[in-house]
C-alpha positions in Angstrom: 53.2 55.3 -8.2 55.3 55.6 -5.0 52.2 55.4 -2.8 51.0 52.3 -4.7 54.3 50.5 -4.1 54.1 51.5 -0.4 50.6 50.0 -0.1 51.7 46.8 -1.7 54.7 46.5 0.6 52.4 47.0 3.7 49.9 44.4 2.5 52.8 41.9 1.9 54.2 42.6 5.4 50.8 42.2 7.0 50.2 38.9 5.1 53.5 37.5 6.3 52.9 38.4 9.9 49.4 36.9 9.9 50.7 33.7 8.2 53.4 33.3 10.9 50.9 33.7 13.7 48.4 31.3 12.2 51.1 28.7 11.6 51.9 28.7 15.3 48.2 28.6 16.3 47.5 25.3 14.4 50.0 23.4 16.6 49.2 25.4 19.8 45.5 24.2 19.7 46.5 20.6 20.4 46.1 18.4 22.4 42.4 18.9 23.4 39.3 17.1 24.5 35.9 17.4 22.8 32.2 16.6 22.9 30.1 16.5 19.7 26.3 16.5 19.3 24.9 15.4 15.9 21.7 14.9 14.1 20.8 13.5 10.6 19.6 10.5 8.7 20.5 6.9 8.0 19.6 4.5 5.2 20.0 0.7 4.8 21.1 -1.0 1.6 19.0 -4.1 0.8 17.0 -5.4 -2.1 14.2 -3.0 -1.2 13.8 0.7 -2.3 16.5 2.6 -0.5 14.5 5.8 -0.3 11.9 4.1 1.8 14.5 2.9 4.3 15.8 6.3 5.4 15.3 7.1 9.1 16.3 9.9 11.5 19.4 9.6 13.7 20.9 11.4 16.6 24.5 10.9 18.0 26.6 11.9 20.9 30.4 11.5 21.1 33.3 12.4 23.4 37.0 12.0 22.7 40.4 13.6 22.6 42.9 14.6 20.0 46.3 13.5 21.3 48.2 15.7 18.8 47.4 17.6 15.6 47.1 14.4 13.5 45.6 11.5 15.6 42.6 11.3 18.0 40.0 8.8 19.3 36.4 9.0 20.4 33.5 7.0 21.9 30.5 7.5 19.6 26.9 6.5 20.4 24.3 6.8 17.6 20.7 5.6 17.1 17.0 6.1 16.9 14.9 4.4 14.2 15.9 1.8 11.7 13.8 0.6 8.7 14.1 -2.7 6.9 11.7 -4.7 4.7 10.3 -8.2 4.0 7.3 -7.7 1.7 6.8 -4.2 3.2 8.8 -1.9 5.4 8.9 -2.3 9.1 10.7 -0.1 11.6 12.4 -0.8 15.0 14.7 1.0 17.4 18.5 0.5 17.5 21.5 2.1 19.1 25.2 1.6 18.0 28.2 2.3 20.2 31.6 2.5 18.5 35.2 3.3 19.4 36.6 5.3 16.5 40.2 6.2 15.5 40.4 9.8 14.1 43.0 10.9 11.6 43.2 14.6 10.7 44.2 14.2 7.0 44.6 18.0 6.5 47.4 18.1 9.1 48.9 14.8 7.9 49.1 16.0 4.3 50.1 19.6 5.1 51.6 19.7 8.6 52.8 23.3 8.2 49.6 24.8 6.8 48.9 28.5 7.4 45.2 28.2 8.3 43.2 25.9 10.6 39.8 27.0 9.6 39.0 23.7 7.9 39.8 20.1 8.9 39.3 16.9 6.8 39.2 13.9 9.0 39.1 10.1 8.2 37.7 7.7 10.9 37.8 4.0 11.4 35.8 2.2 14.1 34.4 -0.9 15.6 31.5 -1.5 18.0 28.3 -3.1 19.0 24.7 -2.6 17.8 21.6 -3.3 19.9 18.0 -3.4 18.6 14.6 -3.6 20.2 10.8 -2.9 19.7 10.2 -5.3 16.8 6.4 -5.2 16.9 6.0 -4.4 13.1 8.5 -7.1 12.3 6.6 -9.7 14.3 3.4 -8.8 12.5 4.9 -9.4 9.1 6.7 -12.5 10.3 3.5 -14.0 11.5 1.7 -13.3 8.2 4.6 -15.1 6.3 4.8 -18.0 8.7 3.6 -20.5 6.1 6.2 -19.3 3.6 9.2 -17.8 5.5 11.3 -16.1 2.9 13.8 -14.7 3.8 14.7 -16.8 6.8 13.7 -15.2 10.1 15.9 -15.1 13.3 13.8 -13.3 15.8 16.0 -14.0 18.9 19.1 -12.0 17.7 19.2 -8.5 19.1 22.9 -7.7 19.4 25.3 -7.6 16.5 28.7 -6.1 15.7 29.3 -2.9 13.7 32.3 -1.8 11.6 32.6 1.8 10.4 34.5 3.8 7.9 33.8 7.5 7.5 34.9 11.0 6.9 34.3 14.4 8.5 34.4 18.0 7.1 34.8 20.3 10.0 34.8 24.1 10.0 36.5 25.7 13.1 34.3 28.7 14.0 36.7 29.5 16.9 39.3 27.9 19.1 36.6 26.2 21.1 33.8 25.5 18.6 33.4 23.8 15.3 30.5 22.7 13.0 30.8 19.7 10.7 29.4 17.2 8.4 30.1 13.5 9.0 29.4 10.7 6.4 29.8 7.1 7.6 29.5 3.7 6.0 28.5 1.0 8.5 28.7 -2.8 8.1 26.5 -4.9 10.5 25.9 -8.5 11.1 23.4 -10.1 8.7 20.9 -10.6 11.6 20.7 -7.1 13.0 17.3 -6.6 11.5 16.0 -10.1 12.6 16.1 -11.5 9.1 18.9 -13.5 7.4 20.1 -13.0 3.8 23.5 -14.7 4.4 25.5 -11.5 3.7 26.3 -8.5 5.9 24.0 -5.5 5.9 25.3 -2.1 5.0 24.1 1.3 6.1 25.2 4.9 5.3 24.5 7.9 7.6 24.9 11.6 7.2 25.1 13.8 10.3 25.5 17.5 11.0 27.1 18.4 14.3 28.4 20.9 16.8 31.7 20.2 18.5 32.8 21.9 21.8 36.6 21.8 22.4 38.2 22.2 25.8 41.3 21.4 27.8 43.9 23.1 25.5 47.1 24.0 27.2 47.5 27.7 27.8 50.2 29.3 25.6 53.2 30.4 27.6 53.4 34.2 27.7 56.8 35.7 26.7 58.8 37.0 29.5 58.7 40.8 29.8 61.7 42.5 28.5 63.7 44.7 31.0 63.0 48.4 30.6 66.1 50.5 30.7 66.3 52.7 33.8 68.9 55.4 34.4 71.2 54.6 37.3 70.6 56.6 40.5 73.2 59.2 41.0 75.9 58.4 43.6 75.7 60.2 46.9 78.0 63.2 47.0 81.1 62.6 49.1 81.7 64.7 52.0 84.5 67.2 51.3 86.7 68.2 54.2 87.0 72.0 54.5 90.5 73.2 53.7 91.9 76.7 53.6 91.3 78.4 50.3 94.4 78.4 48.1 95.7 81.5 46.6 94.0 82.2 43.2 95.9 80.7 40.3 95.2 81.2 36.7 92.8 78.6 35.5 93.9 76.4 32.6 91.4 76.3 29.7 89.5 73.0 29.8 90.0 70.6 26.9 86.6 70.0 25.4 86.1 66.4 24.3 83.2 65.1 22.3 80.8 63.0 24.4 80.1 59.6 22.8 76.5 58.6 22.0 75.1 55.1 22.0 71.5 54.3 22.9 69.8 50.9 22.4 66.0 50.4 22.2 64.9 46.8 23.1 61.4 45.5 22.0 59.0 42.8 23.0 58.0 40.4 20.3 56.0 41.8 17.3 56.4 45.4 18.7 58.1 48.3 16.8 57.2 51.5 18.7 60.3 53.0 20.5 60.3 53.2 24.3 61.2 54.8 26.7 60.8 58.5 25.8 63.8 59.4 28.1 66.2 57.7 25.6 64.8 59.8 22.7 65.3 62.9 24.8 69.0 62.1 25.4 69.6 61.6 21.7 67.9 65.0 21.0 70.1 66.7 23.6 73.2 65.2 22.1 72.2 66.3 18.6 71.5 69.8 19.8 74.9 69.9 21.5 76.7 68.8 18.4 74.7 70.2 15.5 77.5 69.4 13.0 77.3 65.7 13.7 75.0 63.0 12.4 73.6 59.8 13.9 73.2 56.2 12.5 70.0 54.3 13.3 70.2 50.5 12.8 67.3 48.1 13.1 67.5 44.4 14.0 65.1 41.4 14.6 65.8 38.2 16.5 66.4 35.0 14.5 64.6 32.8 17.1 61.1 33.8 16.1 59.2 34.6 12.9 60.8 34.1 9.5 63.3 36.1 7.5 60.6 37.9 5.5 58.6 38.9 8.6 61.8 39.8 10.6 63.0 42.0 7.7 59.8 44.0 8.0 60.0 44.3 11.8 63.6 45.5 11.7 62.9 48.2 9.1 59.7 49.4 10.9 61.6 49.7 14.2 64.4 51.8 12.7 62.0 54.0 10.7 59.8 54.6 13.8 62.8 55.8 15.9 63.8 58.1 13.0 60.3 59.5 12.8 60.1 60.0 16.6 63.4 62.0 16.4 62.1 64.1 13.5 59.0 64.9 15.5 61.3 66.2 18.3 63.1 68.6 15.8 66.0 66.5 14.5 66.5 67.0 10.7 66.2 63.8 8.6 69.4 64.9 6.7 71.4 64.1 9.9 70.2 60.5 10.1 71.5 57.4 8.4 68.9 54.5 8.6 69.8 50.9 8.1 67.9 47.6 8.5 69.5 44.2 8.9 66.4 42.0 9.6 67.7 38.8 11.4 70.8 38.5 9.2 72.9 40.3 11.8 72.6 39.4 15.5 74.5 42.0 17.6 73.8 40.2 20.9 74.4 36.6 22.0 71.0 36.5 23.8 68.3 35.9 21.2 65.6 38.2 22.6 68.0 41.2 22.9 68.3 41.2 19.1 64.8 42.8 18.8 66.4 46.2 19.0 67.4 49.5 17.4 71.0 50.8 18.0 71.5 54.6 17.7 75.2 55.8 17.5 76.5 59.4 17.3 78.9 59.9 14.4 
């Protein structure tokens, strides 16, 4: 039963640590630039059978996320388009849009613990250009005596308005795959026929996104390693005549104090250096009747209280284990852990420490 509880506690501590790291990573990934390549299909809504108006599409876009919530891109999409009069005809078209991107996942949950999935809404406006209307001209010529609907064969450029959404899965910091679904509204004349109402299209595209230009995360400054002071040079003693021997008074033996402090880098709990452990062992061997207190701490400036409580406890317990491995009995040790509730030092980073005091 005790082992079962220890396993659960370890899992809870690991989960807390990973959550804290991921929460920092979501924000650290922004801002960044990106390039996306996509492929899929597009269909036009008209009074003709929609399934016969589906055509292949390819797209290329480049843009930037200015922060974790808002970005923008230049998006170019095109290939074949189909429309119909009495029968279907196809032509070529390309659409260029400037789109506003809104990461709804980060807007709705700015402190989320995982960045594996992003839901994005987009809104854009641009221009559509069409060409190669040979099939249209053939049907238009056949209907010349009874033109219905009205033809407008000189119109090749129209506006495009877009509303869409993306579902992106972040494979790594620099790569993502995603599905984009867009609704597009174009001028009535983009397909060279006029029905006196805008034309609507829907497209579905699968894509690969490459991210680059993220700011490098600042590395934490290395913590100073305790070094023993160099011994002072021996003073020169002037030779004097030896005095007559006098009875030597018995020296008064005073207990030597013991206080050693182990400082840690962020997320570390293994005690260093070994010389400090050896000094504690020497003191314990010299005063076998005395005990020592081992107190673990964590800094309040990083992590969260639950994670810091685990770090402080692990640091204190690992110092005690290292002393036991060197022959100090566990019965002589008092182990305490304060998490980040007690800060023994004014400097935040020094509070990642274990303080050992001889009692």
